[in-house]
N, C-alpha and C positions, 0 to 999 in steps of 0.2 A: 508959441503961446499955448498955454493950457489954463483954463479956469473953470470953476464950477459955481453955479448960482442956484441955491435952494429957493424955489419959488413958492411952494406951499406944502405943508404937511397936514395930513388928515387929522381931525380931532378925535376920531374914534378908533384909530389904528395907526400903524407906523408908516403908511403909504406916503410917498413923497413925489412931487413933481419938481423937476429941475432942468438945468441946461448946462451942457458941457461945451466949451469952446476949444477947438484945436486948430492947428495950422491948416488943416484941410476941411474945416467947416464946423458947423454947429450940430450938436446932438441933443435932442430933447428927450428927457427921461421921465418915466421908465422907458427903457429901450430893449429890443431884442436884436442881437447881432447875428446875421446869417454866417454860417461857417464855410469859409473858402480855404480848406486845408492846404491845397496845392496851388493857391493863387487863383482859384476859381470856385464859385459856388456851383456844384455839379449841375450841368445842363442849362445854366442860366447866363444870358448875356449881361454885361455890365449895364447896358441901357435899360434892360428889363428890371434889373436890381434897383436902379435909381428911379425910373419913371413909373413902373407898374407895381413893383413890390414896395417901393418907397423906403428902401433901406437907407439908413443914415450912417452906418458904419459896418464893416465886415471884418472877419478874422482871417489871418493867415497862420500857418504853423511853422515854428522855427525848425523843428526836427525834419519835417518833410521838405521844406523849401531849401534847407541846407543840403539835403541829399539830391534833390531835383527841383529846379534846374541847376542849383549850385550858386555859390556866392559870386563867382566870376561873371556869370550871366546876369544876375540881378544888379550887381554893381555896374556892369557895362551898360545896362539899360537905363540906369539912373534910379534904381530902387523899384520896389514892387508896384508902387503907384504908376510909374511910367511903363513898367513891363506888362501889367495886365489892363491898363487903361481905366482903372478905378480912381476917380478924382476926389472922393470923399475920405473920411478917416478910416484907418486900418489899425486893428489891435493884433498883436502876435502873442500866442501862447509860447512860453519859454521852451517847450519841448519836454518839460518834466513829466507831464502825464503820459506822453507817448513813450518815453523811456521806461516809465513805470509799467506800461502795458506790455513791454517786451519780455518781462518776467525773466526767464532763464537765460536770456540773451544779453544781460547787462550785469555790471558789478558796481556797487555804490561804495565810495570811500569818502573821507572827509574832503579830499581834494576835488572830487567830482564823480562823474559817472562814465565808465567805459562800457560801450555797447557795440553790438553788431547790427549792421544795416539789415532791415527786413527785405531789401531788394537783392543784394548780392552777398551778404554775409561779411562784408568788409568791416574792419574795426575802426571805431571812432571814439573820441573823448570830448565830453562837455564838462567844463567847469563853470561856476557862476560867471566868471569873467568872460569866458568864451561865449556863453549864452547871450550876454549883453552885447558883445561885439557882433555876433551874428545878427541880432535884432537891429543893431545900428545899420548893418549892411542892407537888411531887408527894407528898412526905412519906415517902420511902423510908427504911428503917432503915439500909441500906448504900448509900452514894453512891459512884459511880465517878469517878475523876479524868478530866478531858477529855484525850484523847490523840490522836495520829495513828496509825492502823493502816496501815503500809506494805504495798503489794501484794506478792504472791509470783509470780514472782521479782522482785527489785529489785536494782540495783547497790549496791555497798558504800557509796559516797558518799551516795546517797539515804537508805539505811538509817541511816547515822550521823547525818546532819543531822536526819532525822526523830526519831531517838531523843533527841538533845539538845534539840530543840524540845519534845518531850513532857516532858522533865525540867524545862524552864523553865516550861512550862504547869502542871506539878505545883506548883511554888512558888506560883504565882498561885492555884491551887485551894486550897491550904492556907491562904494568907492570907485568901481569901474565906470559907472555913469559920470561921476564927478571928474574922472581923469581923462575922459574921452568926449568927443563931440560928434554930432550927427554928420553924415557925409553929404547931405543934400540941402543944407541951408535952412532947416526948420527944426523947431524944438521937438524932442521926443521925451515922453514922460514915463516914469517907472511906477508900477503898482506892485507893492508887496502882497504876499498871500498868507492868510490865516490858515493854519493846519491844526492837528490835534485829534483826528478821528472823531468819534462821537463821545469822547470823555469830556464832560462839562468843565472840569478844572483845567484841563489842558487847553481847551478852546478859549477859556477865559484868559489864561496866561498868554496864549498866542495873540489873541485880539489886543490885549494891553500892549504887548511888545510891538505889534504892527502899528498900532495907533501912535505909539511913542516915536516910531521911525520918522513920522512927519512928512510922508510922501503925499503928492497931490490927490491920490485916489488909493483905494484899498480893495483887495479881493478876498473872497472866501473860497478856498479850495478843499479838495478831499471829500466832497459830498456828491451825491448821485453816482455812487460807485457800488451800489447794492444794498445800502442801508434802508430800513423802512422809512416811508415818507414822514412819519411822525418824528423820527429821530432827526431827519433833515430839517424839519420845521423848528424843532426845539433848539437845535444847534444854530440855525440861522437867526432865530430871535435873540438868543444869548449874545451872539457876536455883534449883531446890529445894535444892541443896547450899549456896546462898548466902543465900537468904531465911531470916529468923529462925525457929527451930523453935517458939518460944513464941507464934507468931501464925498464923492460918489463911491458907492459900494457895488461891487461886481461879484455875483454868484456864478461860479464857473461850471459850465456843463449842464445847466438846469434849464428846461426840462420839458415836461408836458404842459399844455395850456393851463391846467388847474394848478400844477406846481408853480408856475410863473405867477399866477394871480395870488396864490397864498403867500408867496415870498415877497411880492410887491407890498402886500398888507403888513409884512414884517419889517419893511424898510429897505429892501433891495432896489437898486436903480438900473442895473445892467445885467443882461442874461445872454447866454449863447447855448446852442445845442444842435446836434446833427439830426435830431428826430424829425423835424418837418420835411427835410429832403430824403432822409433814409426811409422813413415810413411812406412817403409819397411814391417812391420807386416800387413799393410793395402794394400800393393801392389803398393805403389808409389816408383818408382826407379829413381834415379838421374843419368844422363849420360852426356857425353860431348856434346851431340847433343840437349839435352833438357830433360824434365821430362816425364816418361812413367807411365801410369796406366796399370800395367801388367795384370789386370783382364779383360781389354777390349777385345772384340771379334777379333779386328784387329790383335792381336798377336797369335791367335790360331794356325796358321800354319807358323809362322815366326821362322825359325830354325837358325837364325843368333844369335851370342853371345849377351849377355845382353849389353856389351859395350867393344869394342876392346881396347879402350884407358886406361881403368882401369886395373891395373896390377894384381889384385887378381885373383886366379885360378877360383873362382866361377863366376866372371864376364866374363871370356873367355871360360870356359868349358861348361857352361849351356846355353841352348837356351832360348829365350823369350817364345817360345811355351811350353817348359818343365816347366818353372817356373810358367807360367799361369796355366798349368794343376795342379801343386802342390797346388797352391792357391785355385783353384776351388774345389779340392778334400779334402781340409783342411789337407793336409799332413804337418807335422811339419817341414819338410825339406824346404818347400817353404819360410816361413818367415825367416828361418835361412840363406838360400842363399841370399835372398833379403837384410838382415841385413849385411852380409859379404860384399856384393857388395856396398851398400850405404856408409858404413864406409870406405871401401877402396877408393871409389870415393872422399869422403871428404878429406882423407889424400892425395890422388893424387892431388886434386885441390890446397890445400895449398902448396904442394910440387912444383907444377908448378908455383904458385905465387912466391914462394921463388926464383926459377930458373930465372924467368923473372925479378925480382927485381935485382938480381945479374948481369944479362945480360944487364940491362938498358932499357928494353922495356916493363915494367910491365903495364903502363897505357893503351896503345893501345890494348895489349893482354886482360887486364881486361875488357875494354869496349866491346870488341867482345864477350868475354866469358859470360858477364852478359846478353847480348842479347840472347845467346843460352840457358842460364839457365832459362830464362823466357818463353821459348817455351814449349808448351804442345804437345807431339808427338802422 
């Protein structure tokens, strides 16, 4: 089962509150999805994800899970939910972005992409059909269509050709979804992806094509790949104005807290990004007052909690001075606490956004919060 209910739209911007129902549970939007590339969010137990961070859905990655642990292991376990013990919804990226990031290690043709593993150099091939079959085996609730993510910057001709190939691949993905069924007895849902780089006419054409495909949800890809934030916002606003209002919109790979708030205001419902955990491991902590570099000397004797606003136990139980000490002594607990805090903050932030949308004062709250998120403490 998959359904989306639009519960409220802001009157002064495009922000929306809604609810997605899947076979593995309900997702209240707007939502941030922690990234668990290899079947795990780095350094975080599933119980912590569910109870402390309050995640409602996580991501897995087709490319990485295909390579390790491999489909035989995942199918033998009964899918990723059974393998990693996560009982709530899972979304899988098709692997298109990872293949794109391999650069010289891959070759793209109309049929698909030939690439070499970053692990051992072995040769592999993904077609749109193969990407669907792999995601069927992984058992994700939401499956992404196989696409090409063009680099930024790229010339107009490349972006246009890439976009049209992504559209042709989508037809093949949809046909494969229709010709196959899930292995584990529950519905899996396909989201197509809007491409077109930062060219407005291409993005408009792609959004129209994706809307016409009539899938239960839609995604916006090819952003947060190096373009200026202003271009990302302009592209997102254009695409959200075309994609159907009655279906969820997923902006892939975005981003910082202020990026997320601005894109919620433009009409996006779903987000994912590696930043909260990647930056946590380097000592960057996001708080309601601004961003902290916990390694700085100013926190050496600051015994106040990391952030009283963030509901996670780690955010309120541990002091800035203690986390700084752990980081400087390279204790494993330091990055773990930082990851728990950052992910909890992201989920708190989108939860607050949802609350303010429902209460009717999202825009002024967002404007104030963006200013705070851009502060360096």
